[in-house]
C-alpha positions in Angstrom: 73.1 101.2 117.0 76.9 101.6 117.3 78.6 98.9 115.2 82.3 98.2 115.3 84.1 96.8 112.2 87.6 95.3 112.2 89.8 95.1 109.1 93.6 95.3 109.4 94.6 96.8 106.1 92.9 98.7 103.3 93.3 98.1 99.6 91.0 99.7 97.0 91.3 96.4 95.0 90.7 94.0 97.8 87.4 92.0 97.7 87.0 92.2 101.5 87.6 95.9 101.6 85.2 96.6 98.7 82.6 94.5 100.5 83.2 96.4 103.7 83.0 99.9 102.0 79.6 99.0 100.5 78.5 97.5 103.9 79.5 100.6 105.8 77.7 102.9 103.3 74.5 101.0 103.7 74.7 100.9 107.5 75.3 104.7 107.5 72.3 105.1 105.2 70.2 103.3 107.7 71.3 105.6 110.5 73.8 103.4 112.4 77.0 104.7 114.0 80.2 103.1 112.6 83.6 102.5 114.3 86.4 101.0 112.1 89.4 99.4 113.8 92.2 99.4 111.2 95.9 100.2 110.7 95.2 102.4 107.6 91.5 102.7 106.8 90.9 106.1 105.1 89.1 108.8 107.0 85.5 109.3 105.9 82.6 111.3 107.0 80.4 109.6 109.5 83.0 107.0 110.5 85.2 106.9 113.7 88.5 105.3 112.6 90.6 103.8 115.4 94.2 103.4 114.3 95.8 100.1 115.3 99.5 100.1 115.1 101.3 97.2 113.4 104.9 96.7 112.6 107.8 94.3 112.7 108.2 91.1 110.6 105.3 90.2 108.4 104.4 87.1 110.4 104.1 89.1 113.5 101.7 91.8 112.1 98.5 89.8 112.5 99.3 89.0 116.1 100.2 92.6 116.9 97.1 93.8 115.2 94.8 91.3 117.0 96.2 92.4 120.4 95.9 96.1 119.5 92.4 95.7 118.2 91.3 93.9 121.5 92.5 96.9 123.5 90.8 99.4 121.2 87.6 97.6 121.1 87.4 97.3 124.9 87.7 101.1 125.1 85.2 101.9 122.3 82.2 100.3 123.9 80.4 99.4 120.7 77.0 97.7 120.8 78.2 95.0 118.5 81.6 94.2 117.0 82.0 92.5 113.6 85.5 91.4 112.6 86.7 90.6 109.1 90.1 89.5 110.6 91.3 86.6 112.7 90.9 88.4 116.0 89.4 87.4 119.3 87.5 90.5 120.5 84.4 90.3 118.2 80.8 89.3 118.7 80.5 88.2 115.0 83.3 87.0 112.8 82.8 87.3 109.1 84.9 84.5 107.5 85.3 86.4 104.2 88.9 85.2 103.8 87.8 81.6 104.2 89.3 79.0 106.5 93.1 79.2 106.5 93.5 75.7 107.6 91.6 74.4 104.6 93.4 76.7 102.2 96.8 75.3 103.5 95.5 71.8 103.1 94.6 72.5 99.4 97.9 74.3 98.9 99.9 71.4 100.3 98.0 68.9 98.2 99.1 70.6 95.0 102.7 71.4 96.0 105.9 69.4 95.4 107.7 68.0 98.5 110.1 71.0 98.7 107.3 73.5 98.5 105.3 71.6 101.2 108.3 71.9 103.5 108.5 75.6 102.9 104.8 76.0 103.7 105.3 74.2 106.9 108.2 76.3 107.9 106.5 79.7 107.1 105.9 81.5 110.4 103.0 83.5 108.9 100.9 80.4 108.4 101.7 79.4 112.0 100.5 82.8 113.2 97.3 82.7 111.2 96.5 79.2 112.4 97.1 80.2 116.0 94.7 83.2 115.5 92.1 81.2 113.7 92.0 78.6 116.5 91.9 81.3 119.2 89.0 83.1 117.5 86.9 80.1 117.1 87.4 79.2 120.9 86.9 82.8 122.1 84.2 83.1 124.7 83.1 86.4 123.3 82.4 85.0 119.8 78.6 84.5 119.4 78.2 83.8 115.7 80.3 83.2 112.6 79.1 84.5 109.2 80.4 82.4 106.2 79.8 83.8 102.8 79.2 80.4 101.3 78.2 76.9 102.5 81.6 75.7 101.4 83.3 77.9 104.0 80.8 77.0 106.6 81.5 73.3 106.1 85.3 73.9 106.2 85.0 75.6 109.6 82.8 72.8 111.0 85.2 70.2 109.7 88.4 71.8 110.9 87.3 73.4 114.2 84.1 71.5 115.2 81.9 74.6 115.6 78.2 73.7 115.9 76.3 74.4 112.7 73.8 76.5 114.5 76.5 79.0 115.4 77.4 79.6 111.7 75.1 81.6 109.4 75.6 81.7 105.7 75.1 85.2 104.2 76.2 85.6 100.6 77.9 88.7 99.4 75.8 91.5 97.8 76.3 93.9 95.0 74.4 96.8 93.4 75.2 97.4 89.8 76.1 101.0 88.9 74.2 102.7 86.1 75.6 102.2 82.6 78.5 104.4 81.6 77.6 107.5 79.5 81.2 108.1 78.7 82.0 106.8 75.2 85.5 105.6 76.4 83.8 103.5 79.1 81.4 101.8 76.8 81.8 98.3 75.4 82.8 99.7 72.0 85.1 102.3 73.5 87.0 99.9 75.7 87.4 97.2 73.0 88.6 99.9 70.6 91.1 101.1 73.0 92.4 97.5 73.5 92.4 96.8 69.8 89.7 94.1 70.2 87.1 93.7 67.3 83.5 92.9 68.0 84.0 89.5 66.3 86.6 88.5 69.0 85.4 86.5 72.0 87.0 88.2 74.9 87.5 86.3 78.1 88.0 88.3 81.3 90.0 87.3 84.5 89.8 89.8 87.4 91.7 89.3 90.6 95.0 89.8 92.4 96.8 86.7 93.7 97.2 85.0 90.4 98.3 81.7 91.7 95.4 81.1 94.1 92.8 82.4 91.6 94.1 80.0 88.9 95.4 82.3 86.2 97.7 79.6 84.9 94.8 77.3 84.2 92.8 80.1 82.4 95.9 80.6 80.1 96.3 76.9 79.5 92.6 76.6 78.6 93.1 79.5 76.1 95.9 77.4 74.6 93.4 74.6 74.0 91.1 77.0 72.2 93.7 78.5 69.9 92.1 76.8 66.9 88.5 77.7 67.8 88.5 81.2 66.4 89.7 84.6 67.7 89.5 84.1 71.5 91.5 86.3 73.7 92.1 86.8 77.5 92.1 90.1 79.4 93.8 89.9 82.8 93.0 92.6 85.4 94.7 92.5 88.7 97.9 93.0 90.6 100.8 90.5 90.4 104.0 89.4 88.5 103.1 88.5 84.9 106.4 87.3 83.4 105.9 83.6 84.2 102.3 83.7 82.9 103.4 85.6 79.7 106.1 82.9 79.1 103.5 80.1 79.5 101.2 81.9 77.0 104.0 82.2 74.5 104.9 78.5 75.0 101.3 77.5 74.2 101.2 79.8 71.1 98.8 82.3 72.5 101.2 85.0 73.7 99.6 87.6 71.5 96.1 86.7 72.8 96.7 87.5 76.5 96.5 91.2 77.6 97.7 92.2 81.1 96.1 95.4 82.3 97.3 95.4 85.9 94.8 96.8 88.6 92.3 99.3 87.3 89.7 101.6 88.7 86.2 101.3 87.3 86.5 97.6 86.6 82.8 97.3 86.2 83.0 98.8 82.8 85.3 96.0 81.7 82.7 93.4 82.5 80.5 95.0 79.8 83.3 95.0 77.3 84.0 91.2 77.8 82.1 88.1 76.6 82.9 85.4 79.3 84.3 85.7 82.8 86.7 83.0 83.9 88.0 82.3 87.4 89.3 78.7 87.8 90.3 79.5 91.4 91.9 77.0 93.8 90.2 78.5 96.8 87.7 81.4 96.9 85.2 81.8 99.7 82.9 83.9 97.4 84.3 85.9 94.6 83.0 89.5 94.5 84.3 89.8 91.0 82.1 86.9 89.9 79.0 88.5 91.4 79.9 91.8 89.8 80.3 90.1 86.4 77.0 88.4 86.7 75.3 91.7 87.6 76.7 93.1 84.4 75.3 90.2 82.4 78.6 88.6 81.9 78.4 84.7 81.9 80.8 83.3 84.6 82.7 80.1 84.5 84.5 79.2 87.8 85.5 76.2 89.9 83.6 74.5 92.6 86.2 75.7 95.0 84.6 79.2 94.6 81.6 79.7 96.9 79.8 81.7 94.2 79.4 78.4 92.3 76.6 77.6 94.8 74.3 80.3 93.3 75.2 79.4 89.7 73.6 75.9 89.8 70.5 77.1 87.9 72.3 79.2 85.3 71.4 76.8 82.5 75.0 76.3 81.2 78.1 74.7 82.5 79.1 77.5 84.9 81.6 75.5 87.1 84.2 72.9 86.8 85.0 70.4 89.5 88.7 71.1 89.7 90.6 74.4 89.0 93.3 72.4 87.1 90.9 70.8 84.8 91.9 72.9 81.8 90.2 70.7 79.3 86.9 71.0 81.3 87.3 74.8 81.4 88.1 75.0 77.7 85.0 72.9 77.0 82.8 75.1 79.1 84.2 78.2 77.4 83.6 76.6 74.0 79.9 76.2 74.6 79.8 80.0 75.1 81.7 80.9 71.9 78.2 80.9 70.3 76.6 84.4 70.5 73.1 83.1 71.1 74.3 80.8 73.9 76.1 83.8 75.5 73.0 85.9 75.3 70.9 83.2 77.0 73.5 82.8 79.7 73.8 86.5 80.2 70.1 86.9 81.0 70.3 84.0 83.4 73.3 85.3 85.4 71.9 88.8 85.6 68.6 87.5 86.9 70.5 85.4 89.6 72.7 88.4 90.6 69.7 90.7 91.0 68.7 88.6 94.1 72.0 89.3 95.9 72.1 93.0 96.7 74.0 95.0 99.4 70.6 95.8 100.9 69.7 92.1 101.4 73.2 91.5 102.8 72.9 94.3 105.4 69.4 93.3 106.3 70.4 89.7 107.0 73.4 91.0 109.1 71.2 93.3 111.1 68.8 90.4 111.9 71.8 88.4 113.1 73.0 91.3 115.2 69.5 91.5 116.8 69.7 87.7 117.5 73.1 88.1 119.1 71.9 91.0 121.2 68.8 89.0 122.4 71.1 86.0 123.3 73.3 88.3 125.4 
């Protein structure tokens, strides 16, 4: 089968791009032909890359890309087209970035009056809302894939799509083999960071610090400053000065380590003790699933779709609100005990083992067959 995949931009650290790379590799392994429609997706063996030109002001780029993708898709004649972008030329839309209308509603609810005005005047939001509305009303669209029930329900609430047209397929991840490089082991990484084995190391992974709730992770660390040697390692792209200042104000400036984006992040899961992601809105965090696969207990917010698979973890794995720093600190405190962490580690690893790339691709291929039959 010839399958087309649409993604505007490539980032080696982006969750959607990481998912798509894994998805493509599994499709290729199963013998399918792959076309990728993108402005900058890297060339790779066994993939036809169709370059879609974008340019101009930032708010116009999604509109220009959507129009260019529609023209390129029409020429390519794929058997099925899956888009990870707000475009209107696909058979299946994977809503991996969530529902933009819902994200804006949450963002406005937390913002001051001046910030709410700026949000309303931002032309990028207007462009994305236009594209989102257009894609959900597109006559070509046959199915929507949400990577959590939360996102499915957001789309139904805001756009009125029938529930039967939305399929929930959770993300998948296959854990790599343990590192044989001494520098990449738990002891090697902690030694390089100056972290003793007695320290409880919290890990935060993700770019887009505001949406992913880094400020709440830092404030919860402040509440734990008298609970022993607890530190926070932050991996991801973003400005750190404001967060460093807040950590210093709370008396934990020397307990927060900013690494920036890194390659080989999986090794850091093994070096940490607890993964924290008090996100404001996250359709389904790949980083959380990766941490679970590494046996790292995860604490996140209910605004993260991954919380749906953590309900049977046996410990407090989610908080109701991202800004509930006391709740987050309390949940972390229960895992300061080594035995409690070991029990939680076993539970999350077992949960993650059921969510593989193979399972994800199999569910997608079943959906493609359904779409083809309906046609």
